[in-house]
N, C-alpha and C positions, 0 to 999 in steps of 0.2 A: 419608655418602652413598655410593651404589653406584659412581658414577663422578665423580671429582674432576677435571673437565676445566678449570674456570676458577674464579677467586676474586677477589672485590673486597673490599678492606678499607678502610673510610673511617675515618681516624684524625685526630685533632686535639688541640691542646693548650690548656691554660688561657691566657687572655690576661692574664698577670701581668707585672709589671715586673721582669724578671730577665734574666740574661745568656742569650745564645743557647745556650751550653753547657748551662745548667740546663734550658732548654726542650726541647732535643733529646734529652737522656738518657732521661727517662721515656718519650718516644715510641719511642725505639729499643728500650728494654726490652720494651715491649708488642709491637713488631713482631717481635722475636726470639722472644717467647713464641708468637705466632701461627705463625711459620715452623716452629719446632721441633715444634709439635703436628701440623703437616701434613706433616712430612718423610717419614713412613712411606708416605704415599700419593702424594707429589708430589716429583718429582726433576728439577726444571728450574730455569731461570734466574729470579731474583727481580728484578722491575723496580719501582723506586720513582719515581713521577712526581709532580712538583709542579705545581699549577695556576698558579703564577706564580713569579717570582724571589724568593729569600729569602736575606738576608745570612748568610753562613757556614753555611747550612743543609746544603748538600751535603757540605762538608768535615767538619763535626761528625758528620753521620750516618754517613759512611763510616768515621770513626774508631771508632765504636761497633759498627757492623754487621759490618765485615770481620773483626775478631778473633773475634767470636762464631760466625761461620760457617766459620772455618778448619778446624774439626774435621770438617766435612761437605763433601767436595769436589763434591757434586752441585749445590751452590748457587753462584751468582754474582750480583753486585749491579750494577744499571745505574741511573744517575740521569740524568734528562733533564727538561726543561720539558714539561709536558703538551701545550700547544698545538702544539709542534713534532712531536708523534707523529702518524704517518700511519695506522698500523694496529697491532693487537696480535696476538701469537702466542697462539692460543687455549689452548695448553697451558702458558702461562707463569703464574706466580704473581705477581699484580700488586697493588701497594699504591698507591692514589691518595692523596696527602697534600694536605690543604687548605692554601692559602697563609696563611690567617689563624691557623692553629695554635691554635684555641680549642676549648673544651669537650672536653678529652681524656678526662674521666671518663665521658662518654656514648659509649662505644665501641660502634659499630654492628656490628662484626664482619663476618660473611659474608652477612647477610640484609638485603634491602631490602624494607621493608613498604610495601605499596601499597593504598590504599583503593579498592576497586572492587566491582562487583556485576554479575550477569549481565544483559545487555541485547542480545539477538540483533538484528542480526548483528555488533554492535560488540565485545561482550565475552562470551565463554563460557569456563568453566573447570571443572575437576574438583576434587574434594576430596582429591586425592593430595598427597603431600609430596615434592618441590615440586609444585605444581599444574600440570596441563597446560592451556595457554591456547589458545583458538581465537578467531576473529573478527578484524576489522580491528585493534582495539586489542590483542587478545591476541597476535596474530602480531608486532605491532610491539614489544611488551614482551619477547617471547622473543628477538627479533633484537637488541634493545638489551642484554639479559642476556648474550647470546652475545658481543657485541662489547665490552661494558664489564665482563664477568666478575663478575656478581653473581647471587645466588639470590633468587627471588621468593617472597614470602609475601603472600597476598591477605587483606586485612582488610575484611570486609563491615560497612557501617554497622549498628549494632545497633538503631537506632531506626526502621528502615524508611523513612527519608527520602531514600534514594539519594544524589543529588548534594549536596543540602543548600544552605544559604545563610547568609550573614553578615547579621544584621538590624541596623537602625540603633542598637538599644540594646546591641549588642555580643555578643548571644547567637548561637550557631551550632547547626546540626544536620547530620545526614547525614555524607557523606564529608568535607565541609569542616570539620566539628567535629573529626573524627579528625586532620586535617592540622594545624589550629591548636593542638590540644591536645598535639601532639608524639607521638601514638600511631602515626602513619605518616609516611613520608618524602615521599610524593607521592600525588596523586590525578589522575585523568584523565577526560576526557569533554567534554560540551557544556555550558558554563556561559555565562550572559549576563554580559558585562563590566559591572560597576557599580563605583562609587568604592571602596567598602569591600573588594571583592574584589581590586581592583588595588593597594590600599594594603597589604594583608596577605599577598599571595602574589606569587610570581614565576612568570610563564608561559613555557612553551617555545614554540618555533615551531609554528604550526598544522600538523597532519599530515593533516587530513581536513576536507572541507567538505560539509555536507548541508543540504538545504532542508526546512523545516517546511511541510507542506501539510495539507489537510483530506481525510480518507478517509471514504467512505460505502459501505455494502453495495450491491452491484450490484442494480439494479432497472430494469425496463422502464418506459416511459412509461405512467402510469395510464390505463386505458381503462374507460369506464362500460359497463354492460350494453347500453345503446342503441347506443353506438358499436361494440361487438363485433358487434351484429346487423347494423348498416348498413355496417360496414367492408368486408366482402367484395363489396358491390355496386360492382364496378369500373365507373367511369363510362364507360370506353371501350366496354365491351360494350353497356351500355344506350344509349349514343349511336348506335352502329351499328344497334341494333334500332329505335330511333325513327326514325333517318334512312331506313332501308329502308321502314318503313311510310309515312312522309311522301312519299317519292319515288313509291312505287307508287300510293298514293291520289291524289297530285297528278297523276300521269300519267293515271290513269283518269278523273279529273274533267276534265282537259283534253280527252281523247278524247270524253267525253260532251258537252262543250260544242261542240267543233268538228265532230264527226260524230254528231249525235244520232240520225239515222235508222239508221245502221249499228249503233251500240252498242245502241240500244233494240230493234231487231229481233232481235239475236242473244241478248242477255242478259235482256231484259225490264226493265220499269221498277222501280227500287229493288232489283234483284237482283245488281247488279255488286259491291257491297261484300261481300255475304254469300258470293258465289263466291270473292272474293279471300281472305276469312277462311278458307274451306275449304282453299284452296291453301296459305296461310301456315301453318296449324296442322297440315296433313297429315291431317285427319280428314274423315269423310263426315258432314257435318251436314245435317239436314233443312232444308227450306225454312222460311221464317218461319211459325210455327204461328199458327192462328187463335185458339186457346185456350191456356191454361197458358203465357202468355208469361213469367211469372216463373220458371217451371221451366226454360224455355229459356235465360233469362239466367243462371240458376245453373249450367246446364250449360256455358255459355261461361266462367263464372268458374272452374269446376273445370279446364277445359282451359287457361285462362290461368295458373292456379296451377301446373299441371304444367310449362308452359313456363317460368314464373318459376323453378321449382325447378331445371330444367336449366341455365338461365342462371346461377343462383346457384352451382351446382356448378362451372361453368366459371370464374366469377369467384373462387371460393374457392381454386383452384389458384394463381392469382397472389397472392392474399393470404397463403398459407402459404409461398411462396417469396420474398417480398419481404424486404428487410433489416429486422431487428427494431430498432426505435428504442429506445435507452436514455435514461433520464431525464437531463435537463440539469443538470450540476453544475460547469460551467466556472468559476463565480464565486460569491462569497459572496451576491450579490444573487439569483442563481438558486437557491441553496440556501434562502435565506429565503423566496422565492416558493413553493418546493416544500414548505415546512412542516418543515424540518429543525431540530433542536436542535443546539447546538454544545458539544462536550465538550473541555475543555482545562485546563491547569494555571493556577493563579492568576498565576504569573509570565508565562506567555504572554499571558494576557488583559490584564494591565497593560501589557505591551510593545506589543501590537498594537491593542487595542480600548479602551484606557483613555480616550482622548480622544473616542471615539464610543460612542453608546448604542444603536446599531441592533440589537445582538444581546443586550442585557441581559435582555430578556424571555424569551429562549430559551437562556440560558447555563447550562451544567452544569459546575461546577468539580470536578476530579478530582485525585487524588494522583498524582505521577509514577510511583510504584511500581505503580499499578493499570492501567497501560497495556494489558498483554496480557489481563488479566481483562476489561477493558472491551470489547476487540475480540471476545472469545469470547462474552460475554453479549449484545452487540448483534446478532451473527449469529444467536444462538439465539432471541432474542425477536423479531427483525425490527423493532426500533425504528428510527425515522427520526432517527438521530444522526450528525452529522459530527464525526469525531474528529481532533484535531490531532496529527499524527505525521509522522515522516520517511518518505520513499519507500523507503528501505532496509529499515526495520522492517516496512512494509506488504508489500513483496515477499517478505520472509522468512516472514511470517505466511501469506500466500497459498500459499507453496510447500508447506505441510504437507498440504493436501488440495485438489486441483483438481477433485474431483467435486462439490463443493458451491459455493454462491454465495459469492464472496469480495468483497474490497474494491476499489473504484476510487478514484483520487486526483483531486482537483480541479486545474484548471490554474492557479489563483491561488496564488501563493507568499506565505506569511505572514512567515517569517523565514529567515535563513541562519545556520546554526550553524558555528562554527569550533572544531574539536576541538583541545584543547591538553592538555599536562601541567602541573599546578599544583604548585608547591613552596612551602614556607614561605619567607617573605621572606628574601632574602640567603642562600639555601641554597647551599652550595659545589658541589653536583653539577649545578646548572642548566646551567653552561657545557658540561659533558661531554654531557649529554643533548641539549641544543639542537644541538650540533655534529653529533652522530650522526643526529639526526632530519633535519637538512638533507641529510646525505649519503644517507640512505635514500630521501628524496623525490627526490633528484637521479637516483638509479638507476631510478626508476619502479616501486619495489616496491609501493606502495599502489595505483597505477593497475593493475598486473598482478593484484593480489589482487582488486580490484573487478571486473575483466573476467573472471576465472576463477571466482570463488566466489559472486558476487552476480548472479543471473539476473534482470535487470529485465523479462524477458518475462512474469514472473508478475504484473506490473501490468496486463497486458491483460485485458479482461473475459472472464469465463467464459461469460456469456450470449452467444448468437450475435448479432453485429451486422453480419455480411456475408451473411445469408441462412441458411436452415435447411432441411434435408431432412426433411420429415415426410410420412408416408403418409396419404392421404385416407381417413378412416374415418367411422364413424357419428357419432362425437362431433363432428367438424367439420361434418357435414351436419345437425346438430340443428336449426339455425335454419330451413333450407329445409323440413324435414319438419314443423316447427311451422307454417309458412305453409300447407302442404298440408293439415295436420290442421284448421287453422282454417277453410279454405275448405270442406272436407268437412262440418265440424260445422254451419257456417252453412247450407249447402245442405240438409242433412238436416232441420234445424230448420224452415226455411222451407217445405220440401216437405211436412213433416208438418202445419204450419199450413194449408197450402193444401188438403190432403186433409180436414182436420177442419172448417174454417170456410168455405172458399170452394168446396167441391165442389158442383157443380150437375149435375143430370141433363141429359144431352145431348138436345137437341130432335131429334125425328125429322123428317127431310126427305123429302117425296115426290119421287120421281124425275120430272123434267120432260123426260126424254130422249124425243125423238120418233123413233120407229122407222118407217122407211119400208117399206112392204110391197114 
C-alpha cells in the first residue's frame, strides 16, 4: 500500500485442550511474522489488546514477543484489556486478540471483507484498491476503519439479490449468503428482523433510521376538457355582471311602476329596456325593427358574445395565477381512489399488507435491485405507479435533474428501517464495532452528515403549487374565440336561411302625409 497508516490484525487460536504456553506460542510466531514483514514501512509502537482477561496470556505473550523484537529498537509492545482503551494512535501497529483464541488457522490478516452494494445515498464506492466509500454507510465504514485500523474490501453479492434473506428451509441469498458462508466478515443495511436472522447473526447498534413511504410522479389534479372550458368562468365576475343587470332593470321597473307618466312620456312604451341595453353594451342599436327580427336577435347575440369574450379574458387572468392543485396522495386510500398501482418488494408486501387484501388487485412485485430502474421507467412512461421507497433515496433521485417532473412522497408511513451492521453469530469483533458506533452517534456525526449532504428540499414538488406566472396568449384565449366563432357561424347560417327562404318583397306604402297649403 502507498501509505501504511494503520493496521488491524485479527488473530485467534484453535480451541484445543492444551496448556496456555502451547496456545500462545503459535499465535506469537504469527504475530512476529506480521510485524517483521511490516517493519520496513512501519516504525512505531506495537499494541496488543485482548477483548477480555485471559489467564497467563499476557505473561506468556511478552516472553515470546519481547526477545524477538529486541533486534529492532523501533518496536515496543503494550498489553492492555481492550474495553479499557479510550482511543488509538492512528500511526500505531495494533493487534486485536480475541479472547476465545479459536480458529487460528483462519488468519484474516489486514483486510476486512464487507458485503455491500451501491445504494444511493446510503452506500457508494469506487472500484479502487482500497475502494473509496461515500454515503451515510460509506462514511461510517471509513471512520470505523480509521479508528479500528483495518482495510476495507467490498464484496458485492454475485446473485444480484442485494441484501438477501435466510429462508425457512435454511437456504440463503444475497449479502446474507456471503456472511453465513464465511466469505465476508460483516454486512450492513436495512434488514427486517425475523427469527432466523436473529438466530444466525449478531447485530450492532442501529446507526440510522429511515421511513419507507410511497413515491409517485408529480401530477396535477386531472381536469376534463369541459372543466378546462368552464374553469376560467370566475363566479365573482359573472355574479357582479348579473347583479348589475338585476339592479338596473329592477330600478327601471320600479320607476315605471311609480312614475308611469314621466317614464312613458320620456322613453316611450317598451323602449326603456332597449335603451338600457344600448347604454350597457356601448353600442348604437337601432330601434326594434318591424321586419327581420331574427336578424336583430342574432345581432344582439354577436354583441353579447363579444361581451362574453371580454369577461372570459378577465376571468382567465385569475385562473392562470391561482395556485395549481396537485393530485391527492396523502394516504393509501387516496392513491387507490386515483387509480394507482403499488410497486414493492415481496418482503414489504408481507410485512405491511399481508393481512389486508385491499391492494392485491393492483400489486406489482419488484426485486430490490430494480429500484432505480423502476423509478426511471415510471417517469419515462408516465405510468400511475406508487413505488415503496425511502425518502432519502427519492430525494437523491430527484436531485439528478430538477428540470423534469420528479417524485412526491405520500404522508403515510409504511415501515421504519433501523440500519445495523450484521456479523456472523458470536463474531469476536462485534464488541469493538458496537462500541465505536455508539461513540460516533454520540458525537452527532450521522446527524451532521444528514444535514450537510442530504438535501431534503428535493422532495418539494417541481410543479408549481403556489401560483405560476404565465403570459396571456392566444393559446389561453382559445376557448373564448371558439365561443365567438360559434356565435358568428350560427348568425351567418341563420341570416343565409332568412335570405333564401323567408325573403319577401316589401310592400309599397302610399304616403298619407297631409300637407297644408
